[in-house]
N, C-alpha and C positions, 0 to 999 in steps of 0.2 A: 481687939476684934470689934468691929463696928456692928451695931444692931441693925443697920440699914441693909436691905437685901442687895445682893450683887446684881448689877445690871448687865444684861446680855442682849444682843440683837439676834432675833430669829430671822434668817434670810429667806422669807417667804411672803407672798401676797395672799396666801390661802387663809381666809378668815376662820374656816373650820379647824384647820391645823393649829392656828394661833390660839383659839379658844381651848382646844384640848390640852395644849402644852401649858398654857397659863393655869389651867385647872390643876394640872399635876404639880406645877411649881409652887402653888400656894403662896405663902409669905416668904419662902426661902430665897426666891430669885425674882427680880423684876425683868420681865421679858418685853423688849421693845419690838414693835413691828417695823417693817421697812418704811411705812408711811410716817411713823413717828420720828424717824431720823431723816426724813425728807428724800428718801430714795423712791423714785418712780420709774426706775430703769426696767427694761424688759431683759432680765438676765438670761443669757443663752443657756440652754441645756443640751449641749451638742456631744457629750461623751457617750461612749458605747456601753457604759456600766453605771450602776447606781452610785458606786463609790466616786466615779469621775464626775458625775453631775452634782453630787453633794459637795465635792471639793470646789468645783467651778463657782457655785453660788456663794459658799463661805469666803473663798479667796476674793471674789468680786467686791463684797462688802468690806472686807478688811483692807484691801488695796485702795479702793476708791473713797471710803468713808472713815477708815481708821478705827472702827469699832471691833472689839472682841466679839465674836459672833459664832453662831452655829447654823447649819443648814441640813436639810434632810432630802433624800430622794427615796421614793417607795415604788416597788414593783409588785404586781400580782403575777405569779408564775404558775401556769396551768400545765400539768404534766402532759395531758392529751394534745396540747398545742405546742409541744416542744419548748415549754418555758415562756411562751407568749402570754399576755402582751409584754411582760417583763419591763425593760427600761422604757418602753413606749406606752406604758399603761395609761398615762394621762391623755395621750394622743392616739389611742388605739383606733378610733373611728375618724381621725382627722385632726388637723392642727387647731381646730376650734376648742379642743379640750372640753367637750360636752359629755358630762358623766352619763346622761341618759342614753346618748348615742353609743357610748362605749359599752354600757351594760347590754343594750339591745344587740350589738354586734357579738359580744361574748356569748350571750344566750343562744344566738343563732348558730354560731360556730360550734356550740356544745350540744345542739339538738341531736338526740339519738346516741350520744356518747356515753358509754357505761362508766369509764374511768373518769371520775370528776374531781380527783384529788388536785389540790392547789395549795400554795402557800403565799403569804404576804411576807415581803422582806423590806425592811427599812434600814438605810445607812445614814448615820448622822456624823457630820464632820464638824468638829469644834476647832476654831483657831483662837488661841489666846497668846498675845504677844507674838513671839516668833515660833511658837510650838503649834503643831497640828495633831489632833487626836481623832480617832474613828471609833464609832460604836455601832453595833448592829443588833437588830431584833427580828425575830421570825415567829410566825404562828402558822400552824398547819390547819388545813380544813378542806372543804370541797365547794364546788360551784353548785348552787341551788338550781332547780329547774325553772324557777320563777322568782320574781322579787318578793321580799318579805320584810316588813318593818319600815318605819318612817324616820328613824333617827340616823345619825351618822352622815356620811357623804361618800362620794366616789362609788366604789364597788360594794360598799357595805350591805346593800339590800340583797346581794346575790352570793356573798361569801359566808358559808356556814363554818363557824369555828369548831374544831374537833373537840375542844375542851368543854363546850357548852351545848353543842348540838343546835345552836341558834345562829341566825345571821347577826352580824354586827349591828345592822340597822334595827334589830328587834331587841337590843340590849340597851340599858341605860349607860350614860357616859362613863360612870365610875367602873361598872362591870366590864365594859369594853376596854377601857384604859388598863385595867388590871392584867389583861391577857394579850392585848394587841401588839402587833409588830412594832408600831411606833411607840407605844407605851413602854415596851421592854427596852428599846434603844434609848429613849429619853431618860428612863430611870437610871440606866448605866451612865449617861451623861451627868445627871444631877448627883449621883453617888460620887463620881469622879470630882466634880466641882466642890462637893462638900468635904472631900478628903484633902484638898490642897489649900 
């Protein structure tokens, strides 16, 4: 058994996600970014499900670049909006993937709505050699009536985690990772990798 950490590519261009996952990996795994493997592709996310988009991204890197890799896709599912924005969470307000515009639209759609229950769901797909594995993580909460907190990214300022009563954006990184949807899915991924 080598002492050097196992290297894996994370199939994302999102610097915030990369930072979160590297923080969770610690010294156990070396997480390479797409930039570090020379991938500047605009990987399509055309599936109708989180599982489908996660698989598309992981398969793209494995097929075109040959690396063992993992990818994630995350959705915010709001009960009062029939599960929207869901798989379109990053593009809720348009193809520009503007988090501020997405939050503004969500808050507008939720004006006067009593049922504010929501959940975040992350699906992670790992491709190692010829094998594919899937890991999921969820966290329950509700949509705030206004933004709160300056940490995090995406919808973090308007998602209140049920377990803490705080928005993700008002929690520090370790506290958020301990209960977040992505944190839960990534821990399952790392536990799997540690066991093989």
